[in-house]
N, C-alpha and C positions, 0 to 999 in steps of 0.2 A: 503494499500499500503506501503510495507516494505522500507526499511532506510538502508543505511550503514552511522555509525557515524565513521570517521576515524581519530585516532589521528596520523598525518603524523610528518614526520623527523626523523625518527627512521632508523637505521641501521640492515640490515637482516643478516641471516646468516644460511646456511642449505642446505638440498636435496629437492628437489621438482622434481615429477616425473608427466609426463603430462599425461592428459586422452586420451582415444582412440578420433580420429577424428570425428569430429561432420559432416561435410560434406559428408564423407565416410560412416557413419553408416545409413544416410538418404539414400544412394543409395542402400547398400549394402542389408538393412532392406526389401526395397523394392523389390530388386530382388527375393526374397523369394517366392512370389506370381506367380512365372514365374513353378513352379515345385508342384505336389503333395507331392513328399519325404522331409523329415523331414533336415531341414538345422541349423546347429550349428554357431554362430556367438559370438565371444569372443572379448574382450575389447570394449564392448560397454558401452560409454559415459554416466552417470547417471544424465541426464541436462534435462529441459524443454522441449524441440524441439523435442527431440528423444522420451523421455517418451509420447508424444502426437501423434506421427507417429505409437509408437507401441500399443498405445490404438485403434487408428484408425484400426489397422490391427486385434487387438481384435474382434472388432466390426462386422467386415467383417467374422466374422467366423475363422478367422486364429489362432489356436491354440498355444498361446506363455506359455512357461514354462522358468523360471528363474532357470537353472541348477547349478548355483555358481555366486560369485560376480561377475559381468560384463560380465557373458555370459548366453547367452538365445537360447534355441530351437525355432523353426518356423516351424509349419505344417501347410500347405495351401492347403491340402487336400479336405476341405469342405468350400469352399469360396461362402458365400450370398452375390451374386451380386447384389441383389436387395437392398441392404444397401444403396448403391450409392444413391440412388433417396429418403434418407429419410432425415428432415430436421436436426437430430442429425450428420450425415455426414457432411452437407452443414456447419453447425457451426463449427466444429470440424478440416474440412480440410480448411476453409477459414481462422483461426488462425495459419496455418503453411504452407509457401511458399513451403518447401518441400515435402507437400504431392503432389506437381503436378507430382511425380515421379513414383505414383502408376497407371497412366496412360496406360504408355508403359506397362509394366506386363500384365495388365488387358487386354488390348487391344489384345496381342499376343496371351493369352492363352484362353481368352472367347469371343472375338471379338466385345469388347465395354468397354467402360470406361465415365466417367460423372467427371466433376472437378468444383466446384464454383470458382470465382476470388479468387486466394489466398493471405494470407498475406506476413507478415514477416516484415521484417527492413523497416521503410520510409526513405529510402537512394536514391529515385529518382526513374526514370521508370525503369521497370523490365520487359519489355515485355516477353512473350511466343511464339511469332509467329515461332523463329526455331523449338519448338517441335512439332507444329500441323502443317508445311508446310512439316516436316520430315514423320510425320505420313502420312500426304496427299499421300506424293511420294511412299510412302509404298503402297499405296492403298488403305488407309482409308477415308471415307468419314467424314469430319467435320464441326461443326456446333454451333454457339455460339447463346445465348439465351441472348440479351442485356438487355431485362427488368428484367430478373432474376441474370444475371452475370454468367452463366451455361454455362460450354464448354463442347461438348461432340462431340465423335468420335465412328467409328462402321465398321466393315469388316469383310465378310465370312472369308478371307483368305489372309493375308496380303504376297506382293511379293517382294522380293529383286529388288532393283535397285542401280544405282548411284546416288548420292545426293552431292552435293558441300553446305557446311552449310553457311547460311550468315553472321553469326557469331560462334565463338569458344567459344559457349555456354557450361559451364558445366554439368550444369541441363539437357539442350537441347541433347548433348551428349549423355548423360547417358541415359534418356529416350528412344531416338532413338535406340540406343544399344541392351537396354532393349525389345523391340519390335521387332527389325531385328533378333536375335537370333532364334525364333521360325517361321520367315518367309519362306518362299520355293523360294529356290535359293541363290542367293549371293548379298548380299549389300555391297556396297563400300560409304563408309564414308571419306570425304575428308573435310579439314579444321575444322577436329574435335578436340574438346579439349584435352589434353594430361596430365592433372594435375595426380598426383600420386592416388586421389581419382578414376580417371576414369582407372589407370591402376590396381587398387586393384579391381576394378569390373568386368574388363575384366578378369582378372586372376581368379577371384570365378566364375564366370562363366561359363568358359574353363574346370574349376573344377568340375561342375555340368554337362557337356557334351557338352557345346556350340564350337563350331569352329571359334576364333575369332585370327586374325593376324594382325602385325602393332601395337601390344601395345607399348606405349611411345612415338610413333609419331602421326601426325595429320593424318595420312591417314590409315584407319582401314578397313580390310577386313573381313566379316561375310559371314558363309557357314551356312545356317538357318538346323536346325534339326528338328526332330518329336517331339523332349521333352528332359527334362532337368530331373535331379535326383539330391539327396541332398547332402552335402557337408560339409566341416568344414572349416570356414575362420577365421581370425584374423585380426583385423582392427589396422591400424597404429597409432602410437602416432599422436596427433593433433598437426600441423605445426604450426597452429595461436596461439594456447598455447605457446608453446617453445618461438615463436617469443615474446610473451607479456611477458614471464619471464626474457627473457632477457634485454629487455625495463626497465624492474622493477629493476634489479640489477645495470642498469646504473644510472637510475635516484634516487637511495635511496645511492648509494656507495656501495652497499652490495656485498658479497661473496656469490654464488650461482651456485650450482650444478644443473646441470637437467640432471636426467637420463634416458639411454633407448630412446633418440629421433629419431632413425633410421636417422643417419644422412645422408645416400646418397639421402635419400628424401626429404631433404629441401632444395635442389637446391642452388639459389641465396641467400637464406634469410640470411645467416651467413655471407657472404661478404657484404652483403649489410649494415647490421650493422656496420662492421666492416670500411666502407665509413663513419659512422659518427664519427669514431675513439673509437669504443667500443672495446678493449680487450676481446677475447674469446679464449678458447682452448679446442680442440678436444680433449678428453680421450678414447681412443677405442670407445663406444656408445654413450658416456657422452658429455655434455656440460659443462666445467669450467668458470665462469666468474667469475676474481680477484674483488677486493673492487678498484675500481677507484675515486679519488677526482676529476679528471675532465676528459673530450675527448673532441679532436678537430675535427670539420667536414673536411672531406677532399675538395680538390677542382677538377675539371676536369685537365687535362695535360695543357692546356694553361692558367691556372690560373682561368677560370670563375666558377661561382656557380655551386654548385653541383647540380644536380637536382634528386630527387627520384620519379621514376613513376612506377603505374602499367604496368602489361603487361599480354597476356596469357602465360603459363608456354610453356618455362621454365623460362619467366618471374616473375617478384615479385606479389605476391599474393596480388589484391585490401584489400582482408580482413586486413592486417596488415598495412595499407597507415594511421590510425587513432594512431596507436601505434608510428611508425617513426615520427610523426608530434610532439607528444609530448615528445618523447624523444630528438628531436633535440631543443628544448624550454631552456634546461639545458646545451646543446652541447656549446662549443666556435665554433664562425663562424656562416654562412648563409649557407640555403639550399631552395629550390622551392619544396614543395610538391606538384606533378600533379597526381590529382586523375582522371584519365581518363574514367571509366567505369561509376560512378555515379554521378549526379550532386547535391544530398544532401547530401554526405558522410560527409564532411568539413563544415558543416554549425555548429558544435558544436564548433567551435575555440573560439565563445565570450564567453563559459566559461573558457578557459583557458587566454584568454586576461584580463578577470576580476579576474584570479589570478596572473597578473602582466607579463603574457608572452609576448614576441613583436613577433606580428603576423600579416602580412598583408592579408587579405584573396582578392585575385587578380580578384576572378570571382567564380563560383560555383566549377570549376573544379582544382583552383589553390590556394596556399596558400605560400606565403613565410615567413620563418621560421627565425627570427635573435635571434640565440643563444647567452645569456649572460652568459654562464658558469656558474659554482658553486657557485659562488660569488653572485651572484643575486637570491634569493630564491622566490620560488612561494609562495603566500598569501593563505592560506584556506579559503574557503569558501562553499555557497551553491548551488548545483546544481543538474540536472535531466539527468539521462541518456536515449540519442535519441534513441539508437540501441547496438546491442552486443558488437559491435567492440568499439564504438567511449565509451559506457559505462566503459569499461574494461582499455583503455585509459585516462579516467578521474581518475578512483579508482588509476591507477599509478601516475598521478600528485597529488592527494590527500595525498597519502603515502610520496610522496618527500616534501611534503609543511610543515613547520612547524605549527603544532597547530591543531585546529579540524574544519574538512570538513565535509559535510553532503551531500549525494548523495542521490535523490529520485530515484522512478521509476527503482530499482534494481533487478525486474524481469526480466529485459531485459538482462541484466548481466547472471542470473540464466539462461534463455534460451541456453546460450554456455558456462559456465565455471560451472563445479561441485564443489558444497562448497567452493569457492573461499577463503570466508572468512577465514574458519578453518584450509585451506592448508596454506594461508601467513601467518596467527596468529601462526601457529606450528613452523615457524622460526623467530619469533621477530616483525610480525607486530601487528597492534592495531586497529583492524575492530569490530565493535558492530552492529549486526546485530537488529534493533527494528522493 
């Protein structure tokens, strides 16, 4: 098991370019299964979760070619559907939660889909009901083999329908969209997720010949077509990595420019960091964060303590709550971090408390952070990364602490961040991978 040895307390300076969005990549790569023609996708991040999905598609019979750095072509004209029943598939798919999104395309095109209970971050319950209820409403038959933890869906022909999703699940919405584009008739999805990832997926599918309207809203209309063709698609920069870099700059009092961020797709993220007192400037499509000796948390108009909470888009993405929490530890003032979606995502705060942070874990969903300002330095320590987002938050904390910290289980960080040690070392960090 690899570790990071982090020598913190160093001021960084330089330019960082975000990788392609992991969450979008997992969706649009699965969408390649909807057509026999070749699909080209650019800006694919070279990270573990994405590479596992690409490996699954290769094993399914998809011809995958790396055409240049971060660009691949996908030819799904010869899909080996029986691979879904193999032990090799069960092992690979169970290690990646995003693999659930191959079911929608396979159901639409081949009338069948199998999936073991998927893995991913251990951050609380992550139910799949939305996916399968949606498939059933489209006319599929659903079965769950409880003994072997295998989900399966079958359908002779999917039929368009109206559905009101029980939750605005991003992966659930993506899966249902991909199943609906080849269904007969019109499908209406209300309470659909409308994150930029979903918007990108819809735009890609439309470029392949799908007929989707309402993109960017929570009400989608999909007129089914008989088949889709190939396309070229470019993945957005990763908003979670951009937010992580903003937090890193503040915590380490560093001057950092984040290049090519697709600012119009960041939504509320820049403003939420501003509420923590962090100065950032938009320069064309870049974000410039000047070196700040200190930053002060805002309050609400009536003077009450600020609350930062996750919400469906255009609210704040839950994937950044861990970063906001760690950034608040060195601010002046107090803030309530409310993680509504996952009940285990805040359990990494004990590591921050060990480092000297003043945090009260109110319950599994809420933590009050009492920012001590920059005069109060975090202490270096030894810790373990519990999931992707908490892992990078702990890395940011270690980079701000004077002295040597050790982070175990960095494979979790590698799942979502490409060569993060090398990229940060290039602007002045000292992170040693062992």
